[in-house]
SEKEVEX-428512 format. One record per atom (N, C-alpha, C): x, y, z; residue in one letter; residue number from 0; atom name. Coordinates in pm, whole numbers, plus 50000, padded with zeros to 5 digits. Layout:
       X       Y       Z   res     n   atom
       X       Y       Z     A   NUM     CA
...
***
This chain:
       X       Y       Z   res     n   atom
   50084   49883   50000     M     0      N
   50000   50000   50000     M     0     CA
   50088   50123   50000     M     0      C
   50043   50223   49934     S     1      N
   50122   50345   49931     S     1     CA
   50102   50423   50059     S     1      C
   50201   50510   50087     R     2      N
   50194   50590   50209     R     2     CA
   50075   50685   50206     R     2      C
   50038   50734   50088     R     3      N
   49925   50825   50078     R     3     CA
   49796   50756   50122     R     3      C
   49777   50635   50084     I     4      N
   49657   50560   50119     I     4     CA
   49657   50533   50269     I     4      C
   49773   50496   50326     L     5      N
   49780   50468   50469     L     5     CA
   49751   50593   50552     L     5      C
   49796   50707   50504     R     6      N
   49768   50831   50576     R     6     CA
   49620   50869   50565     R     6      C
   49554   50836   50457     A     7      N
   49413   50873   50435     A     7     CA
   49319   50787   50518     A     7      C
   49360   50662   50548     V     8      N
   49273   50570   50620     V     8     CA
   49233   50627   50757     V     8      C
   49325   50676   50842     P     9      N
   49283   50729   50972     P     9     CA
   49190   50849   50957     P     9      C
   49213   50935   50860     V    10      N
   49128   51053   50842     V    10     CA
   48988   51009   50804     V    10      C
   48974   50916   50711     V    11      N
   48843   50867   50668     V    11     CA
   48776   50792   50784     V    11      C
   48853   50712   50859     L    12      N
   48798   50636   50971     L    12     CA
   48746   50729   51080     L    12      C
   48821   50831   51115     I    13      N
   48778   50927   51217     I    13     CA
   48653   51001   51171     I    13      C
   48651   51043   51046     A    14      N
   48534   51114   50994     A    14     CA
   48412   51024   50998     A    14      C
   48428   50899   50959     T    15      N
   48316   50804   50958     T    15     CA
   48267   50778   51100     T    15      C
   48359   50754   51193     L    16      N
   48319   50726   51330     L    16     CA
   48252   50847   51396     L    16      C
   48298   50966   51366     T    17      N
   48237   51086   51421     T    17     CA
   48096   51104   51366     T    17      C
   48080   51082   51235     L    18      N
   47948   51098   51174     L    18     CA
   47849   50994   51222     L    18      C
   47896   50875   51254     T    19      N
   47805   50770   51300     T    19     CA
   47787   50770   51450     T    19      C
   47853   50860   51520     G    20      N
   47833   50873   51664     G    20     CA
   47919   50781   51747     G    20      C
   48016   50716   51690     C    21      N
   48101   50628   51768     C    21     CA
   48208   50702   51845     C    21      C
   48241   50819   51805     L    22      N
   48338   50899   51877     L    22     CA
   48267   51020   51934     L    22      C
   48310   51063   52048     P    23      N
   48242   51181   52103     P    23     CA
   48270   51303   52017     P    23      C
   48167   51377   51991     G    24      N
   48181   51503   51918     G    24     CA
   48170   51616   52017     G    24      C
   48129   51728   51969     D    25      N
   48108   51842   52058     D    25     CA
   47993   51808   52153     D    25      C
   48000   51854   52274     P    26      N
   47889   51826   52367     P    26     CA
   47761   51891   52315     P    26      C
   47646   51827   52342     P    27      N
   47520   51886   52294     P    27     CA
   47498   52023   52357     P    27      C
   47442   52108   52276     V    28      N
   47414   52244   52323     V    28     CA
   47281   52242   52395     V    28      C
   47279   52282   52518     T    29      N
   47154   52290   52593     T    29     CA
   47107   52434   52589     T    29      C
   46982   52453   52551     P    30      N
   46931   52590   52545     P    30     CA
   46932   52651   52684     P    30      C
   46952   52780   52690     P    31      N
   46950   52845   52821     P    31     CA
   46812   52832   52884     P    31      C
   46810   52819   53011     A    32      N
   46683   52807   53083     A    32     CA
   46604   52936   53066     A    32      C
   46477   52918   53031     T    33      N
   46392   53036   53019     T    33     CA
   46335   53066   53156     T    33      C
   46332   53190   53191     P    34      N
   46278   53223   53322     P    34     CA
   46130   53186   53327     P    34      C
   46086   53136   53441     S    35      N
   45945   53102   53453     S    35     CA
   45862   53229   53445     S    35      C
   45740   53212   53397     A    36      N
   45653   53328   53381     A    36     CA
   45626   53392   53517     A    36      C
   45621   53521   53515     E    37      N
   45591   53595   53638     E    37     CA
   45446   53569   53676     E    37      C
   45417   53546   53800     P    38      N
   45277   53526   53839     P    38     CA
   45196   53653   53818     P    38      C
   45073   53633   53771     V    39      N
   44983   53746   53750     V    39     CA
   44939   53801   53885     V    39      C
   44911   53711   53979     F    40      N
   44869   53751   54113     F    40     CA
   44965   53690   54214     F    40      C
   45009   53770   54306     A    41      N
   45104   53723   54407     A    41     CA
   45034   53660   54527     A    41      C
   44904   53686   54542     S    42      N
   44835   53636   54661     S    42     CA
   44686   53622   54634     S    42      C
   44618   53554   54726     D    43      N
   44472   53543   54720     D    43     CA
   44409   53682   54721     D    43      C
   44461   53768   54805     E    44      N
   44404   53903   54820     E    44     CA
   44414   53981   54689     E    44      C
   44526   53967   54620     E    45      N
   44545   54037   54493     E    45     CA
   44449   53984   54387     E    45      C
   44433   53852   54381     A    46      N
   44341   53791   54284     A    46     CA
   44197   53833   54314     A    46      C
   44160   53831   54441     L    47      N
   44025   53872   54480     L    47     CA
   44000   54018   54447     L    47      C
   44096   54105   54473     A    48      N
   44080   54248   54444     A    48     CA
   44060   54271   54294     A    48      C
   44135   54200   54211     A    49      N
   44120   54214   54066     A    49     CA
   43983   54163   54020     A    49      C
   43937   54052   54079     A    50      N
   43806   53998   54045     A    50     CA
   43695   54093   54089     A    50      C
   43709   54152   54207     E    51      N
   43608   54248   54255     E    51     CA
   43600   54369   54163     E    51      C
   43713   54417   54117     E    52      N
   43712   54530   54025     E    52     CA
   43644   54493   53893     E    52      C
   43678   54376   53840     A    53      N
   43620   54332   53713     A    53     CA
   43470   54309   53725     A    53      C
   43427   54247   53835     Y    54      N
   43285   54218   53851     Y    54     CA
   43206   54346   53877     Y    54      C
   43265   54438   53950     G    55      N
   43201   54568   53972     G    55     CA
   43176   54640   53840     G    55      C
   43273   54635   53750     K    56      N
   43256   54698   53618     K    56     CA
   43147   54627   53539     K    56      C
   43147   54494   53545     Y    57      N
   43046   54415   53474     Y    57     CA
   42906   54453   53523     Y    57      C
   42884   54451   53655     L    58      N
   42751   54484   53707     L    58     CA
   42712   54628   53679     L    58      C
   42808   54720   53676     A    59      N
   42777   54860   53643     A    59     CA
   42725   54870   53500     A    59      C
   42785   54795   53409     V    60      N
   42737   54796   53270     V    60     CA
   42600   54730   53260     V    60      C
   42581   54619   53330     V    61      N
   42450   54552   53332     V    61     CA
   42343   54650   53383     V    61      C
   42372   54718   53492     D    62      N
   42276   54816   53547     D    62     CA
   42247   54927   53447     D    62      C
   42349   54974   53376     A    63      N
   42330   55081   53277     A    63     CA
   42242   55034   53161     A    63      C
   42264   54911   53115     V    64      N
   42181   54858   53006     V    64     CA
   42037   54839   53055     V    64      C
   42019   54792   53178     F    65      N
   41885   54782   53236     F    65     CA
   41817   54918   53240     F    65      C
   41890   55019   53286     A    66      N
   41834   55154   53296     A    66     CA
   41794   55209   53160     A    66      C
   41864   55164   53056     D    67      N
   41834   55208   52919     D    67     CA
   41734   55116   52851     D    67      C
   41666   55034   52927     G    68      N
   41563   54947   52870     G    68     CA
   41616   54837   52780     G    68      C
   41739   54797   52802     G    69      N
   41798   54689   52722     G    69     CA
   41871   54737   52598     G    69      C
   41876   54869   52577     A    70      N
   41940   54924   52457     A    70     CA
   42093   54911   52465     A    70      C
   42152   54889   52351     N    71      N
   42298   54884   52337     N    71     CA
   42367   54786   52432     N    71      C
   42324   54661   52434     P    72      N
   42386   54564   52524     P    72     CA
   42530   54530   52485     P    72      C
   42571   54567   52364     E    73      N
   42708   54538   52320     E    73     CA
   42813   54605   52409     E    73      C
   42771   54698   52492     R    74      N
   42863   54759   52590     R    74     CA
   42925   54653   52680     R    74      C
   42853   54544   52697     L    75      N
   42903   54435   52783     L    75     CA
   43030   54371   52730     L    75      C
   43054   54382   52600     L    76      N
   43173   54320   52542     L    76     CA
   43303   54380   52596     L    76      C
   43294   54496   52658     E    77      N
   43413   54557   52719     E    77     CA
   43449   54492   52852     E    77      C
   43352   54425   52914     V    78      N
   43374   54370   53048     V    78     CA
   43342   54221   53059     V    78      C
   43299   54161   52948     A    79      N
   43259   54020   52951     A    79     CA
   43296   53951   52820     A    79      C
   43301   53820   52825     S    80      N
   43331   53741   52706     S    80     CA
   43211   53742   52611     S    80      C
   43235   53697   52491     E    81      N
   43131   53687   52390     E    81     CA
   43017   53596   52438     E    81      C
   43050   53485   52503     S    82      N
   42946   53391   52547     S    82     CA
   42860   53452   52659     S    82      C
   42920   53523   52752     V    83      N
   42843   53590   52857     V    83     CA
   42755   53698   52794     V    83      C
   42812   53773   52702     Y    84      N
   42736   53877   52631     Y    84     CA
   42614   53817   52562     Y    84      C
   42631   53706   52491     E    85      N
   42520   53646   52417     E    85     CA
   42406   53606   52510     E    85      C
   42439   53550   52625     I    86      N
   42336   53511   52722     I    86     CA
   42263   53635   52773     I    86      C
   42338   53737   52813     D    87      N
   42277   53860   52866     D    87     CA
   42198   53934   52758     D    87      C
   42250   53932   52636     R    88      N
   42184   54004   52526     R    88     CA
   42042   53954   52505     R    88      C
   42021   53825   52516     L    89      N
   41887   53769   52497     L    89     CA
   41789   53826   52599     L    89      C
   41831   53837   52723     G    90      N
   41746   53896   52827     G    90     CA
   41717   54042   52800     G    90      C
   41818   54114   52754     F    91      N
   41800   54257   52725     F    91     CA
   41708   54278   52605     F    91      C
   41716   54190   52505     E    92      N
   41626   54201   52390     E    92     CA
   41482   54182   52433     E    92      C
   41459   54084   52519     E    93      N
   41323   54059   52571     E    93     CA
   41274   54181   52650     E    93      C
   41361   54237   52729     M    94      N
   41329   54356   52808     M    94     CA
   41287   54471   52716     M    94      C
   41364   54493   52610     A    95      N
   41334   54601   52515     A    95     CA
   41201   54576   52445     A    95      C
   41174   54452   52406     Q    96      N
   41049   54420   52338     Q    96     CA
   40928   54445   52428     Q    96      C
   40944   54428   52557     Q    97      N
   40834   54448   52651     Q    97     CA
   40830   54591   52707     Q    97      C
   40920   54676   52658     H    98      N
   40927   54818   52700     H    98     CA
   40947   54831   52851     H    98      C
   41040   54752   52902     L    99      N
   41074   54755   53044     L    99     CA
   41206   54829   53062     L    99      C
   41225   54878   53183     R   100      N
   41355   54938   53215     R   100     CA
   41384   54913   53362     R   100      C
   41511   54916   53393     G   101      N
   41553   54890   53530     G   101     CA
   41588   55018   53602     G   101      C
   41583   55011   53734     T   102      N
   41628   55122   53818     T   102     CA
   41714   55064   53929     T   102      C
   41797   55148   53987     G   103      N
   41880   55105   54099     G   103     CA
   42007   55035   54053     G   103      C
   42080   54985   54150     A   104      N
   42206   54917   54121     A   104     CA
   42223   54796   54210     A   104      C
   42273   54690   54151     A   105      N
   42304   54569   54227     A   105     CA
   42437   54587   54300     A   105      C
   42448   54522   54413     T   106      N
   42575   54516   54485     T   106     CA
   42615   54369   54496     T   106      C
   42734   54344   54541     F   107      N
   42780   54205   54547     F   107     CA
   42889   54189   54651     F   107      C
   42906   54064   54691     V   108      N
   43018   54025   54776     V   108     CA
   43080   53902   54711     V   108      C
   43210   53908   54684     L   109      N
   43281   53795   54623     L   109     CA
   43358   53717   54728     L   109      C
   43361   53585   54707     K   110      N
   43445   53496   54787     K   110     CA
   43532   53420   54688     K   110      C
   43661   53428   54705     L   111      N
   43754   53362   54614     L   111     CA
   43740   53211   54626     L   111      C
   43724   53145   54512     Q   112      N
   43724   53000   54510     Q   112     CA
   43864   52950   54475     Q   112      C
   43921   53002   54364     S   113      N
   44056   52961   54324     S   113     CA
   44112   53063   54225     S   113      C
   44245   53056   54207     F   114      N
   44307   53136   54103     F   114     CA
   44434   53068   54056     F   114      C
   44467   53091   53931     E   115      N
   44590   53040   53872     E   115     CA
   44687   53156   53868     E   115      C
   44794   53146   53944     S   116      N
   44885   53260   53956     S   116     CA
   44957   53293   53827     S   116      C
   44980   53194   53739     V   117      N
   45054   53222   53616     V   117     CA
   44962   53266   53503     V   117      C
   44853   53192   53478     D   118      N
   44769   53231   53364     D   118     CA
   44663   53334   53400     D   118      C
   44642   53359   53528     G   119      N
   44555   53469   53569     G   119     CA
   44408   53437   53581     G   119      C
   44367   53313   53558     E   120      N
   44225   53279   53571     E   120     CA
   44185   53282   53718     E   120      C
   44070   53342   53745     V   121      N
   44017   53352   53881     V   121     CA
   43875   53297   53881     V   121      C
   43842   53219   53980     V   122      N
   43705   53170   53998     V   122     CA
   43660   53215   54137     V   122      C
   43540   53274   54141     A   123      N
   43489   53325   54269     A   123     CA
   43340   53298   54278     A   123      C
   43291   53298   54400     Y   124      N
   43147   53294   54425     Y   124     CA
   43103   53437   54448     Y   124      C
   42988   53473   54392     S   125      N
   42935   53606   54415     S   125     CA
   42796   53596   54474     S   125      C
   42771   53678   54573     C   126      N
   42636   53694   54624     C   126     CA
   42590   53830   54574     C   126      C
   42507   53828   54470     D   127      N
   42456   53953   54413     D   127     CA
   42332   53996   54491     D   127      C
   42333   54118   54540     D   128      N
   42220   54173   54614     D   128     CA
   42147   54269   54521     D   128      C
   42025   54230   54483     I   129      N
   41946   54312   54390     I   129     CA
   41829   54382   54461     I   129      C
   41836   54391   54595     S   130      N
   41726   54450   54672     S   130     CA
   41704   54597   54639     S   130      C
   41805   54667   54590     A   131      N
   41792   54809   54558     A   131     CA
   41759   54831   54410     A   131      C
   41719   54724   54341     T   132      N
   41684   54736   54199     T   132     CA
   41535   54711   54179     T   132      C
   41487   54759   54067     D   133      N
   41346   54738   54032     D   133     CA
   41338   54731   53880     D   133      C
   41232   54671   53831     I   134      N
   41204   54669   53687     I   134     CA
   41067   54732   53668     I   134      C
   41064   54833   53583     L   135      N
   40942   54911   53561     L   135     CA
   40888   54888   53422     L   135      C
   40753   54891   53411     D   136      N
   40691   54880   53279     D   136     CA
   40689   55018   53212     D   136      C
   40627   55025   53096     A   137      N
   40624   55150   53019     A   137     CA
   40554   55263   53095     A   137      C
   40465   55229   53188     D   138      N
   40393   55330   53267     D   138     CA
   40465   55365   53397     D   138      C
   40583   55306   53419     G   139      N
   40660   55336   53540     G   139     CA
   40620   55255   53662     G   139      C
   40539   55151   53643     R   140      N
   40497   55065   53754     R   140     CA
   40592   54946   53768     R   140      C
   40620   54911   53891     S   141      N
   40707   54797   53918     S   141     CA
   40639   54667   53876     S   141      C
   40714   54581   53811     I   142      N
   40661   54449   53775     I   142     CA
   40728   54338   53858     I   142      C
   40808   54378   53955     V   143      N
   40881   54282   54039     V   143     CA
   40790   54233   54151     V   143      C
   40784   54101   54166     A   144      N
   40705   54043   54274     A   144     CA
   40773   54073   54408     A   144      C
   40694   54104   54507     G   145      N
   40747   54133   54640     G   145     CA
   40820   54015   54702     G   145      C
   40791   53896   54653     S   146      N
   40851   53775   54710     S   146     CA
   40978   53731   54636     S   146      C
   41026   53812   54545     R   147      N
   41145   53770   54470     R   147     CA
   41266   53759   54563     R   147      C
   41355   53666   54534     P   148      N
   41478   53661   54613     P   148     CA
   41561   53786   54584     P   148      C
   41622   53841   54684     T   149      N
   41701   53963   54664     T   149     CA
   41851   53936   54667     T   149      C
   41890   53818   54709     R   150      N
   42032   53781   54709     R   150     CA
   42047   53653   54627     R   150      C
   42127   53664   54521     I   151      N
   42138   53553   54426     I   151     CA
   42284   53507   54418     I   151      C
   42308   53376   54439     P   152      N
   42446   53325   54435     P   152     CA
   42488   53285   54293     P   152      C
   42610   53322   54257     Y   153      N
   42667   53285   54127     Y   153     CA
   42807   53231   54147     Y   153      C
   42848   53149   54053     E   154      N
   42990   53115   54039     E   154     CA
   43037   53192   53917     E   154      C
   43143   53268   53932     V   155      N
   43190   53356   53825     V   155     CA
   43335   53323   53794     V   155      C
   43364   53307   53665     R   156      N
   43501   53282   53621     R   156     CA
   43550   53404   53546     R   156      C
   43671   53446   53577     F   157      N
   43734   53563   53517     F   157     CA
   43862   53519   53446     F   157      C
   43895   53589   53338     D   158      N
   44020   53563   53269     D   158     CA
   44057   53686   53187     D   158      C
   44178   53690   53137     G   159      N
   44223   53798   53051     G   159     CA
   44303   53903   53125     G   159      C
   44354   53996   53048     D   160      N
   44431   54107   53104     D   160     CA
   44386   54234   53036     D   160      C
   44304   54313   53098     P   161      N
   44254   54301   53235     P   161     CA
   44148   54191   53246     P   161      C
   44120   54151   53369     L   162      N
   44020   54047   53391     L   162     CA
   43885   54089   53338     L   162      C
   43816   53994   53276     T   163      N
   43677   54013   53235     T   163     CA
   43598   53890   53279     T   163      C
   43467   53903   53284     V   164      N
   43380   53792   53320     V   164     CA
   43370   53700   53198     V   164      C
   43414   53575   53213     V   165      N
   43408   53481   53101     V   165     CA
   43303   53372   53121     V   165      C
   43253   53360   53243     E   166      N
   43145   53266   53271     E   166     CA
   43077   53308   53400     E   166      C
   42944   53298   53398     R   167      N
   42866   53335   53517     R   167     CA
   42747   53241   53523     R   167      C
   42746   53153   53624     T   168      N
   42639   53056   53635     T   168     CA
   42577   53062   53774     T   168      C
   42447   53039   53776     L   169      N
   42375   53037   53903     L   169     CA
   42432   52925   53989     L   169      C
   42466   52956   54114     W   170      N
   42523   52858   54205     W   170     CA
   42411   52787   54278     W   170      C
   42410   52655   54269     Q   171      N
   42305   52575   54332     Q   171     CA
   42341   52531   54473     Q   171      C
   42467   52546   54510     G   172      N
   42512   52503   54642     G   172     CA
   42476   52602   54751     G   172      C
   42522   52572   54869     Q   173      N
   42495   52654   54987     Q   173     CA
   42616   52740   55021     Q   173      C
   42595   52835   55110     G   174      N
   42705   52907   55170     G   174     CA
   42752   53034   55102     G   174      C
   42702   53065   54985     V   175      N
   42751   53184   54915     V   175     CA
   42687   53311   54970     V   175      C
   42558   53307   54995     C   176      N
   42486   53426   55043     C   176     CA
   42446   53415   55190     C   176      C
   42509   53325   55263     D   177      N
   42475   53309   55406     D   177     CA
   42536   53419   55488     D   177      C
***
């Protein structure tokens, strides 16, 4: 064998072994650790305060649409999800068709159920107090039965930045308005 061929054999052998993984190559590159996402809420109190602010805005818009006889319910889209808006819109359309309007304002007390510190979702129970509200017909007479419940329990889910109401369901359990 010629010397040129003998010298080429180790070079070809090393190249082949490196390409097939038999010899160690450069160490694998590990991507730098990405910092974990900053929590949206640092505490229960912070999550509850954000939910109270969001729900207060939601109820203020609901009260305003009631006062306007159900007109322009799309205002709710600023404080609620599309699905919550669609449910509320149906009630407001019925109200407008019957020439009804609301007076007064609802109040509420929230109790935190849970929150996700990273993604920002908050779930709370609300006791809505509607005792200071009324629904009037076209002649200004109340159509509300004197026996209506004045405190209504809901489970409310909030999400987004800023928080908005993304789900609101009547709570069938106990303890929310006690």
